[in-house]
Backbone as CSV, one residue per row, in Angstrom:
resi,resn,N_x,N_y,N_z,CA_x,CA_y,CA_z,C_x,C_y,C_z
1,MET,0.599,-0.909,-0.142,-0.113,-0.035,-0.047,0.811,1.290,-0.217
2,PRO,0.216,2.317,-0.679,1.546,3.406,-0.671,1.021,4.093,0.724
3,ASN,2.052,4.787,1.151,2.058,5.743,2.416,1.630,6.855,1.828
4,ASP,1.792,7.890,2.541,1.311,9.179,2.051,1.756,9.746,1.024
5,SER,2.413,10.717,1.113,2.666,11.765,0.065,4.313,11.990,0.090
6,THR,5.180,11.451,0.961,6.315,11.925,1.260,7.478,10.912,0.710
7,ARG,8.056,11.530,-0.083,8.907,10.333,-0.487,10.454,9.909,0.636
8,ILE,10.399,8.447,0.432,11.079,7.765,1.423,12.541,8.271,1.293
9,ALA,13.173,8.576,0.120,14.642,8.934,-0.238,15.032,10.550,0.332
10,ALA,14.255,10.818,1.050,14.175,12.071,1.671,15.368,12.435,1.915
11,GLU,16.021,13.497,2.445,17.480,13.557,2.586,17.403,13.520,4.339
12,GLY,18.450,12.625,4.703,18.351,12.695,6.194,17.759,10.992,6.639
13,SER,17.286,10.394,5.913,16.921,9.379,6.523,17.690,8.167,6.239
14,LEU,17.760,7.405,7.229,18.649,5.992,7.348,18.272,4.858,6.945
15,LEU,16.929,5.037,6.189,16.395,3.604,6.039,16.721,3.127,4.515
16,ILE,16.640,1.729,4.516,16.611,1.098,3.117,15.332,0.988,2.897
17,THR,14.091,0.946,3.264,13.105,0.441,2.648,12.001,0.917,3.788
18,ASP,10.777,1.381,3.555,9.701,1.190,4.365,8.189,0.931,3.940
19,ILE,7.692,0.081,3.916,6.821,-0.383,3.279,5.461,-0.831,4.009
20,VAL,4.345,-0.019,3.692,2.820,-0.489,4.333,2.160,-1.388,3.771
21,VAL,1.915,-2.813,4.057,1.137,-3.759,3.664,-0.205,-4.087,4.095
22,GLU,-0.942,-4.909,3.517,-2.303,-4.960,4.063,-2.239,-6.510,3.877
23,PHE,-2.970,-7.228,5.008,-3.139,-8.839,4.998,-4.381,-8.967,4.620
24,GLU,-4.895,-9.874,4.319,-5.994,-10.676,4.072,-7.179,-10.440,4.864
25,ASP,-7.281,-10.335,6.028,-8.010,-9.885,7.001,-8.188,-8.560,7.258
26,GLY,-7.283,-7.736,6.710,-7.613,-6.146,6.731,-6.602,-5.493,7.790
27,ALA,-5.804,-6.225,8.469,-4.617,-5.865,9.158,-3.594,-5.092,8.483
28,LEU,-3.172,-4.071,8.882,-1.884,-3.518,8.440,-0.816,-3.822,9.182
29,ALA,0.510,-3.615,8.228,1.773,-3.852,8.746,2.778,-2.872,8.049
30,ASP,3.612,-2.394,8.907,4.335,-1.467,8.646,5.921,-2.256,8.644
31,ILE,6.394,-2.443,7.529,7.715,-3.323,7.442,9.005,-2.286,6.966
32,GLU,9.862,-2.362,7.996,11.046,-1.539,7.678,12.444,-2.056,7.702
33,ILE,13.418,-1.650,6.927,14.859,-2.010,6.917,15.700,-1.187,7.164
34,GLN,16.391,-1.223,8.296,17.090,0.142,8.414,18.685,-0.245,8.436
35,LYS,19.283,0.691,7.710,20.409,0.679,7.511,21.474,0.147,8.942
36,ILE,21.392,1.198,9.882,21.743,1.244,11.066,20.497,1.308,12.156
37,GLY,20.806,0.969,13.276,19.885,0.877,14.471,19.610,2.481,14.721
38,TYR,18.411,2.702,14.549,18.035,4.248,14.924,17.959,4.428,16.634
39,ALA,18.596,5.377,16.897,18.319,5.852,18.626,16.777,5.696,18.762
40,PHE,16.451,5.228,20.348,15.103,5.073,20.584,14.224,4.315,19.848
41,PRO,14.673,2.910,19.202,13.849,2.141,18.675,12.446,1.853,19.031
42,GLY,12.314,1.768,20.565,11.018,1.315,21.171,10.318,2.397,20.839
43,GLU,10.766,3.591,21.052,9.737,4.708,21.308,9.353,5.027,19.798
44,ARG,10.022,5.166,18.959,9.957,5.262,17.360,9.095,4.426,16.751
45,SER,8.963,3.139,17.103,8.186,1.996,16.644,6.873,2.411,17.238
46,ALA,6.599,2.679,18.461,5.384,2.903,18.957,4.564,4.161,18.386
47,CYS,5.678,5.357,17.834,4.933,6.227,17.199,4.522,5.621,15.745
48,TYR,5.176,4.820,15.076,4.758,4.181,13.915,3.324,3.083,13.826
49,SER,3.309,2.877,14.771,2.501,1.839,15.176,0.935,2.467,15.433
50,ALA,1.217,3.801,16.313,0.034,4.657,16.499,-0.410,5.199,15.101
51,ASP,0.513,5.356,14.341,0.259,6.431,12.874,-0.487,5.123,12.153
52,LEU,-0.194,3.910,12.223,-0.943,2.821,11.335,-2.267,2.566,11.772
53,LEU,-2.416,2.688,13.405,-3.819,2.651,13.980,-4.404,3.700,13.337
54,LEU,-4.369,4.916,13.576,-5.128,5.830,13.196,-5.491,6.071,11.405
55,ARG,-4.575,5.465,11.199,-4.640,5.615,9.512,-5.709,4.177,8.987
56,GLN,-5.812,3.218,9.709,-6.963,2.163,9.923,-8.291,2.708,10.132
57,TYR,-7.946,3.164,11.249,-9.061,3.809,12.009,-10.039,4.918,10.898
58,LYS,-9.069,5.649,10.563,-9.783,6.817,9.250,-10.241,5.768,8.185
59,ARG,-9.821,4.737,7.810,-10.017,4.093,6.684,-11.172,3.293,6.804
60,VAL,-11.463,2.814,8.027,-12.673,1.972,8.558,-14.004,2.987,8.604
61,ARG,-13.740,4.092,8.888,-14.578,5.413,9.228,-15.173,5.687,7.874
62,GLU,-14.107,5.678,6.940,-14.691,6.505,5.861,-15.467,5.242,5.028
63,LYS,-15.143,4.172,4.893,-15.747,2.712,4.235,-16.937,2.854,5.010
64,GLN,-17.515,2.616,5.994,-18.682,2.767,6.719,-19.591,4.070,6.394
65,ARG,-18.821,5.117,6.327,-19.768,6.240,5.818,-20.037,5.899,4.537
66,GLY,-19.419,5.764,3.773,-19.555,5.273,2.486,-21.023,4.206,2.123
67,GLN,-20.863,3.257,3.000,-21.923,2.502,2.803,-23.257,2.585,3.936
68,LYS,-22.777,4.066,4.369,-24.112,4.218,5.455,-24.311,3.395,6.305
69,GLY,-23.234,2.813,6.975,-23.244,1.903,7.949,-22.776,2.335,9.284
70,LYS,-23.230,1.814,10.521,-22.716,2.388,11.753,-21.158,1.746,12.140
71,PHE,-20.242,2.976,12.376,-18.899,2.556,12.673,-18.884,1.784,14.036
72,SER,-17.707,1.091,14.028,-17.735,0.401,15.302,-16.146,-0.178,15.430
73,TYR,-15.382,-0.146,16.681,-13.967,-0.119,16.642,-14.008,-1.595,16.488
74,LYS,-15.186,-2.700,16.534,-14.598,-3.969,16.199,-14.293,-4.343,14.805
75,ASN,-14.712,-3.677,13.832,-13.980,-3.477,12.521,-12.528,-3.006,12.324
76,ILE,-11.829,-2.602,13.397,-10.654,-2.283,13.050,-9.689,-3.669,13.685
77,LYS,-9.003,-3.422,12.722,-7.832,-4.876,12.857,-6.753,-4.799,13.491
78,ASN,-6.001,-5.726,13.826,-4.734,-5.377,14.186,-3.401,-4.781,13.581
79,VAL,-2.707,-3.979,14.208,-1.657,-3.358,13.091,-0.403,-4.121,13.622
80,TYR,0.356,-4.224,13.037,1.801,-4.939,13.103,3.135,-3.919,12.899
81,THR,4.098,-3.694,13.648,5.101,-2.865,13.239,6.579,-3.955,13.097
82,ILE,6.711,-4.094,11.930,8.044,-4.763,11.834,8.831,-4.570,11.754
83,VAL,10.058,-4.336,12.253,11.513,-3.620,11.959,12.409,-4.444,11.943
84,ILE,13.227,-4.819,10.696,14.267,-5.537,10.464,15.562,-5.030,10.477
85,PHE,16.761,-5.318,11.240,17.588,-4.522,11.558,18.779,-4.812,10.811
86,GLU,19.484,-4.541,9.984,20.649,-4.623,9.442,22.088,-4.935,10.414
87,LYS,21.863,-4.006,11.352,22.686,-3.457,12.241,21.986,-3.007,13.575
88,SER,21.636,-3.931,14.209,20.774,-3.745,15.593,21.335,-2.869,16.505
89,PRO,20.343,-2.178,17.443,20.881,-0.948,18.449,21.254,-2.391,19.700
90,MET,22.000,-1.452,20.426,22.622,-2.087,21.740,21.584,-2.659,22.536
91,GLU,20.333,-2.232,22.708,19.259,-2.950,23.445,19.186,-4.722,22.868
92,ILE,19.202,-4.667,21.462,18.733,-5.826,20.990,20.321,-6.892,20.949
93,ARG,21.220,-6.409,20.770,22.757,-6.905,20.800,23.016,-7.509,22.010
94,MET,22.488,-7.007,22.971,22.555,-7.735,24.366,22.278,-9.221,24.313
95,LEU,20.934,-9.313,23.877,20.506,-10.467,23.721,20.945,-11.517,22.324
96,GLU,22.368,-11.848,22.668,23.351,-12.329,21.348,22.526,-13.495,20.458
97,ASN,21.932,-14.217,21.317,21.423,-15.416,20.857,20.213,-15.369,20.482
98,ARG,19.390,-14.316,20.557,18.071,-14.192,20.051,18.057,-13.042,18.936
99,TYR,17.183,-13.656,17.994,17.363,-12.461,16.430,16.015,-11.793,16.436
100,ILE,14.711,-12.812,16.817,13.332,-12.432,16.708,12.848,-12.040,17.983
101,HIS,12.349,-10.769,18.041,11.528,-10.568,19.308,10.045,-9.952,18.941
102,LYS,9.302,-10.560,19.708,7.816,-10.572,19.614,7.209,-9.762,20.498
103,SER,6.269,-8.760,20.505,5.977,-8.135,21.735,4.628,-8.792,21.959
104,PHE,4.231,-8.579,23.587,2.949,-9.461,23.711,2.303,-8.135,24.932
105,TRP,1.076,-8.008,24.981,0.434,-7.167,26.129,-0.156,-8.073,27.147
106,GLY,0.208,-7.577,28.477,-0.568,-8.083,29.626,-1.060,-7.034,30.649
107,PHE,-1.652,-7.585,31.110,-2.155,-6.704,32.435,-1.605,-7.499,33.746
108,ASP,-1.275,-6.810,34.955,-1.024,-7.470,36.275,-1.948,-8.108,36.647
109,THR,-3.636,-8.322,36.373,-4.738,-8.588,37.041,-4.672,-10.129,36.294
110,GLY,-4.283,-9.990,35.074,-4.592,-11.114,34.394,-5.558,-11.030,33.093
111,LEU,-6.200,-10.012,33.006,-6.962,-9.262,32.204,-6.583,-9.523,30.591
112,LYS,-7.436,-10.028,29.927,-7.112,-10.361,28.568,-7.976,-9.507,27.942
113,MET,-6.995,-8.714,26.725,-7.960,-8.020,25.870,-6.926,-7.638,24.724
114,ASN,-7.540,-7.250,23.493,-6.899,-7.185,22.290,-6.410,-5.874,22.034
115,LEU,-5.301,-5.291,22.191,-4.871,-3.950,22.269,-4.369,-3.718,20.406
116,LEU,-4.509,-4.258,19.786,-4.186,-4.347,18.208,-2.650,-3.799,18.133
117,GLN,-1.960,-3.369,18.802,-0.927,-3.236,18.099,0.146,-4.184,18.499
118,ASN,1.149,-4.817,17.478,2.093,-5.436,17.718,2.750,-5.042,17.369
119,PHE,4.319,-5.626,17.758,5.697,-5.119,17.270,6.547,-6.592,17.105
120,ILE,7.451,-6.731,16.112,8.423,-7.694,15.734,9.498,-6.996,15.581
121,PHE,10.661,-7.069,15.899,11.825,-6.924,15.829,12.793,-7.982,15.446
122,ILE,13.446,-7.722,14.343,14.292,-8.488,13.691,15.672,-8.394,13.476
123,ALA,16.743,-8.895,14.072,17.994,-8.792,14.293,18.877,-9.416,13.082
124,LEU,19.147,-8.838,11.906,19.857,-9.702,10.864,21.408,-10.072,11.053
125,ASP,21.700,-8.963,11.958,23.265,-9.165,12.375,23.541,-10.429,13.392
126,ILE,22.640,-10.376,14.285,22.515,-11.628,14.993,22.171,-12.861,14.505
127,PHE,21.266,-12.681,13.562,21.132,-13.744,12.952,22.013,-14.564,11.971
128,ARG,22.734,-13.558,11.065,24.139,-14.257,10.438,25.111,-14.684,11.395
129,LYS,25.071,-14.173,12.741,26.476,-14.375,13.502,25.808,-15.863,13.863
130,ASN,24.352,-16.055,14.137,24.217,-17.660,14.970,24.306,-18.724,13.696
131,MET,24.022,-17.885,12.426,24.002,-18.940,11.002,25.263,-19.357,10.495
132,GLU,26.414,-19.228,11.368,27.668,-19.187,10.574,27.863,-20.775,10.877
133,ASN,28.420,-21.304,9.811,28.794,-22.732,9.702,27.309,-23.932,9.689
134,LYS,26.301,-23.095,9.585,25.076,-23.853,9.836,24.319,-23.677,8.378
135,THR,23.575,-24.670,8.132,22.691,-24.579,7.154,21.349,-24.544,7.379
136,VAL,20.727,-23.654,6.263,19.108,-23.394,6.642,18.317,-24.959,6.435
137,GLU,17.427,-24.542,7.353,17.054,-25.950,7.922,15.134,-25.898,7.589
138,ASN,14.779,-24.656,7.762,13.350,-24.510,7.920,12.834,-23.082,7.175
139,GLU,11.696,-23.231,6.793,11.246,-21.780,6.045,11.383,-20.243,6.430
140,LEU,11.413,-20.438,7.812,11.705,-19.110,8.554,13.018,-18.794,8.415
141,ASP,13.944,-19.575,8.736,15.000,-19.498,8.271,15.776,-18.982,6.922
142,ALA,14.737,-19.708,6.130,15.373,-19.319,4.474,15.026,-18.031,4.417
143,TRP,13.893,-17.556,4.757,13.241,-16.012,4.619,14.334,-14.877,5.397
144,LEU,14.746,-15.543,6.472,15.828,-14.592,7.005,16.865,-14.405,6.435
145,MET,17.685,-15.527,5.872,18.751,-15.865,5.120,18.598,-14.742,3.913
146,PHE,17.249,-14.969,3.377,17.384,-14.016,2.070,17.247,-12.503,2.368
147,PHE,16.710,-12.127,3.525,17.270,-11.070,3.712,18.940,-10.603,4.512
148,ALA,19.052,-11.591,5.161,20.695,-11.083,5.594,21.823,-11.485,4.843
149,SER,21.780,-12.068,3.927,23.086,-12.396,2.813,22.932,-12.029,1.701
150,GLU,24.254,-11.674,1.213,24.354,-11.287,0.030,25.576,-12.449,-0.682
151,GLU,25.630,-13.264,0.318,27.127,-13.867,-0.135,26.839,-15.109,-1.266
152,PRO,27.240,-15.364,-2.263,26.824,-16.014,-3.813,26.457,-17.353,-3.364
153,GLU,27.264,-18.085,-2.446,27.296,-19.217,-1.766,26.099,-19.633,-1.077
154,ARG,25.423,-18.608,-0.225,24.207,-18.553,0.365,23.272,-18.086,-0.354
155,ILE,23.285,-17.814,-1.664,22.081,-17.876,-2.542,21.920,-18.642,-3.189
156,ILE,22.892,-19.401,-3.546,23.115,-20.649,-4.635,22.237,-21.835,-3.630
157,GLU,22.696,-21.739,-2.384,22.262,-22.600,-1.230,20.650,-22.493,-1.252
158,LEU,20.524,-21.402,-1.129,18.814,-21.088,-0.744,17.987,-21.716,-1.975
159,ILE,18.766,-20.878,-3.234,18.006,-21.410,-4.116,17.828,-22.867,-4.540
160,GLU,18.738,-23.596,-4.477,18.709,-24.953,-4.444,17.942,-25.510,-3.424
161,SER,17.628,-25.188,-1.873,16.906,-25.922,-1.290,15.412,-25.055,-1.347
162,TYR,15.096,-24.118,-1.692,13.786,-23.527,-1.832,13.721,-22.361,-3.063
163,PRO,13.445,-23.215,-4.085,13.413,-22.849,-5.753,12.590,-21.906,-5.781
164,GLY,11.531,-21.458,-4.815,10.725,-20.366,-4.870,11.265,-18.903,-4.909
165,PHE,12.610,-18.977,-4.185,13.384,-17.961,-4.026,14.059,-17.428,-5.402
166,ARG,13.881,-18.064,-6.167,14.681,-17.973,-7.530,14.043,-16.721,-8.434
167,GLU,12.586,-16.896,-8.511,11.898,-15.800,-8.889,11.782,-14.284,-7.924
168,ILE,11.897,-14.504,-7.025,12.186,-13.179,-6.145,13.152,-12.706,-6.207
169,TYR,14.509,-13.591,-6.067,15.499,-12.929,-6.698,15.473,-11.938,-8.190
170,ARG,15.009,-12.524,-8.990,14.422,-11.793,-10.318,13.866,-10.468,-10.140
171,ASP,12.868,-10.787,-9.119,12.137,-9.646,-9.195,12.707,-8.475,-8.538
172,ILE,13.543,-8.707,-7.493,14.347,-7.772,-6.803,15.226,-7.070,-7.709
173,TYR,15.951,-7.815,-8.556,16.737,-7.377,-9.838,15.896,-6.302,-10.339
174,GLU,14.685,-6.530,-11.044,14.037,-5.533,-11.493,13.552,-4.227,-10.581
175,ILE,13.431,-4.768,-9.435,12.949,-3.605,-8.547,14.003,-2.601,-8.309
176,CYS,15.212,-3.237,-8.441,16.539,-1.968,-8.072,16.973,-1.545,-9.445
177,LEU,16.223,-1.539,-10.429,16.419,-0.744,-11.356,15.589,0.571,-11.485
178,ASN,14.743,0.491,-10.314,14.169,1.901,-10.102,13.661,1.933,-8.603
179,MET,14.747,2.157,-7.813,14.108,1.810,-6.487,13.596,3.034,-5.648
180,GLU,13.947,4.121,-6.147,13.105,5.229,-5.261,11.687,5.161,-5.535
181,LYS,11.263,5.054,-6.774,9.890,5.206,-7.336,9.001,3.597,-6.384
182,VAL,9.728,2.637,-6.092,9.281,1.762,-5.478,9.315,1.915,-4.160
183,MET,10.086,2.230,-3.612,10.261,2.333,-1.821,8.852,3.016,-1.250
184,GLY,8.165,3.855,-2.159,6.949,4.082,-1.397,6.795,5.577,-0.551
185,MET,5.934,5.596,0.293,5.869,6.751,1.118,5.545,6.519,2.327
186,TYR,5.734,7.859,3.442,5.412,7.603,4.464,4.906,9.043,4.978
187,SER,4.253,9.102,6.109,3.662,10.186,6.485,4.770,11.248,7.138
188,LYS,4.274,12.573,6.864,5.130,13.702,7.031,5.416,13.787,8.629
189,GLU,4.664,13.596,9.441,4.960,13.730,10.918,6.120,12.422,11.028
190,LEU,5.644,11.437,10.563,6.877,10.394,10.945,8.352,10.613,10.051
191,GLN,8.100,11.233,9.158,9.429,11.966,8.498,10.100,12.900,9.196
192,GLU,9.446,13.784,9.602,10.066,14.719,10.578,10.506,14.173,11.579
193,LEU,9.791,13.124,12.349,10.500,12.505,13.458,11.840,11.693,13.248
194,ASP,11.652,10.803,11.945,12.682,10.614,11.360,14.002,11.311,11.333
195,ARG,13.697,12.371,10.886,14.432,13.705,10.445,15.184,13.968,11.580
196,ASN,14.486,14.393,13.047,14.849,14.661,14.139,15.966,13.570,14.925
197,THR,15.488,11.998,14.615,16.151,11.253,15.110,17.544,11.297,14.636
198,VAL,17.574,11.274,13.339,19.135,11.406,12.765,19.709,12.130,13.134
199,GLN,19.145,13.687,13.118,19.942,14.829,13.616,20.651,14.407,14.866
200,TYR,19.688,14.007,16.024,20.132,13.405,17.214,21.000,12.598,17.382
201,MET,21.106,11.555,16.358,22.405,10.336,16.153,23.441,11.245,15.663
202,ILE,23.346,12.346,14.924,24.650,12.894,14.278,25.308,14.021,15.546
203,ASP,24.359,14.549,16.237,24.632,15.216,17.335,25.823,14.663,18.312
204,GLU,25.084,13.338,18.730,25.505,12.512,19.534,26.724,12.159,18.983
205,MET,26.969,11.672,17.627,28.674,11.500,17.367,29.392,12.661,17.657
206,GLN,28.888,13.876,16.972,29.585,14.851,16.812,30.099,14.925,18.705
207,GLU,29.303,15.014,19.647,29.546,15.168,21.107,30.821,13.945,21.316
208,THR,30.875,12.777,20.833,31.939,11.883,21.068,32.893,12.005,20.022
209,ILE,33.275,12.871,19.278,34.320,13.181,18.510,34.708,14.260,18.991
210,ASP,33.863,15.474,19.947,34.776,16.276,20.388,35.250,15.982,21.713
211,ALA,34.550,15.048,22.315,35.091,14.575,23.578,36.407,14.069,23.306
212,GLN,36.334,13.038,22.157,37.774,12.500,21.780,39.122,13.367,21.586
213,LYS,38.640,14.519,20.764,39.245,15.511,20.298,40.012,16.181,22.007
214,GLN,38.852,16.514,22.718,39.338,17.088,23.981,40.495,16.183,24.852
215,ALA,39.894,14.870,24.639,41.057,14.116,25.381,42.343,14.283,24.783
216,LEU,42.418,14.041,23.389,43.679,14.119,22.640,44.737,15.570,23.069
217,ASN,43.846,16.506,23.079,44.360,17.868,23.349,44.806,17.707,24.692
218,GLU,43.861,17.131,25.778,44.876,17.089,26.950,45.898,16.130,27.425
219,GLN,45.876,14.923,26.409,47.073,14.014,26.149,48.348,14.852,25.787
220,SER,47.710,15.808,24.685,48.975,16.589,24.245,49.635,17.474,25.083
221,GLU,48.919,18.125,26.011,49.238,19.029,26.733,50.421,18.194,27.640
222,THR,49.641,16.940,28.390,50.454,16.072,29.264,51.804,15.708,28.622
223,ILE,51.922,15.093,27.671,53.051,15.018,26.718,53.933,16.103,26.862
224,LYS,53.411,17.136,26.370,54.291,18.670,26.231,54.747,18.928,27.530
225,SER,53.983,18.469,28.725,54.449,18.561,30.466,55.269,17.722,30.692
226,GLN,55.469,16.571,30.263,56.078,15.717,30.778,57.886,15.537,29.708
227,ALA,57.722,16.154,28.525,58.621,16.870,27.901,59.502,17.798,28.297
228,GLN,58.985,18.743,29.050,59.208,19.769,29.817,60.098,19.314,30.882
229,ILE,59.649,18.121,31.814,60.180,17.634,32.761,61.389,17.230,32.632
230,ILE,61.248,15.999,31.376,62.443,15.445,30.615,63.618,16.419,30.416
231,SER,63.282,17.523,29.706,64.441,18.177,29.281,65.034,18.895,30.753
232,GLU,64.013,19.326,31.503,64.683,19.732,32.982,65.593,18.930,33.508
233,GLN,65.341,17.613,33.849,65.980,16.260,33.926,67.162,16.325,33.549
234,LYS,66.965,16.283,32.095,68.479,16.444,31.324,69.360,17.531,31.560
235,ARG,68.930,18.757,31.753,69.469,19.861,32.093,70.469,19.675,33.508
236,GLN,69.886,19.082,34.240,70.325,19.103,35.641,71.673,17.865,35.538
237,TYR,71.031,16.726,34.772,71.928,15.543,34.556,73.306,16.194,33.931
238,GLU,73.010,16.988,33.004,74.252,17.510,32.232,75.177,18.462,33.002
239,GLU,74.485,19.282,33.842,75.156,20.179,34.840,75.712,19.656,35.990
240,LEU,75.034,18.301,36.665,76.207,17.352,37.420,77.180,16.690,36.970
241,LEU,76.869,16.536,35.510,78.442,15.863,34.690,79.416,16.877,34.871
242,ARG,79.062,18.145,34.428,80.120,19.207,34.672,81.167,19.046,35.945
243,ARG,80.137,19.336,36.769,80.345,19.423,38.140,81.480,18.341,38.621
244,VAL,81.051,17.342,38.019,81.928,15.772,38.339,83.199,16.088,37.901
245,GLU,83.154,16.188,36.379,84.500,16.450,35.719,85.363,17.746,36.209
246,LYS,84.881,18.874,36.555,85.647,19.561,37.344,86.388,18.995,38.674
247,LEU,85.556,18.290,39.367,86.102,18.013,40.571,87.326,16.970,40.357
248,GLU,86.890,16.233,39.227,88.029,15.239,38.701,89.227,15.955,37.848
249,GLU,89.277,17.229,37.283,90.230,17.937,37.036,90.998,18.255,38.370
250,LYS,90.454,18.343,39.379,91.364,18.884,40.534,92.105,17.927,41.570
């Protein structure tokens, strides 16, 4: 499905792709592939999920209005925010043996209620690490390997074990011929949030660079100070040698 009217290739975005899809039962999902893990992945994903939920709410209301039916929240389906990390953030890397994370909602009283919003985080870098020297043994791992690896050996292995991927690789080649057009759109509000997040990360990196520069300057000053001390010690040593030589002459 098309997002709103904003190009995903806009300046400042670190996304590889961001696609909105609709399932057969009407549920929506936002599938996103990130080049590097954004700061605040949980908070940002919650905003995407809220955007999806509001979008579906508007669609259902418009549909009911066109059919002159009565609006019901029961007609709103689940929304899924699926984030596929090529390089996962620190929070996910800490769980080095787990690469698929599915959210669940619960209450301290045991109350069961469908809150519609679902999150799935997939860490491709951790998957690749866990799959080293291993073969693909099931369809889920095959799909993850499809996303995670560009190694010719892995691609050949995947096509031989799961021939259906051959056509997909062919389709991807066609897509890559016009990538910006295919990537789609996403809401202006989220684009602004996206841009602000990127700027935050740049500022954070700049702070790190400034701190390193200051540390280098301090080390330089320390080296200069030590050099002066060594120079003074050398002068004192040479003066002592001269005095010893004079004593020996006497």
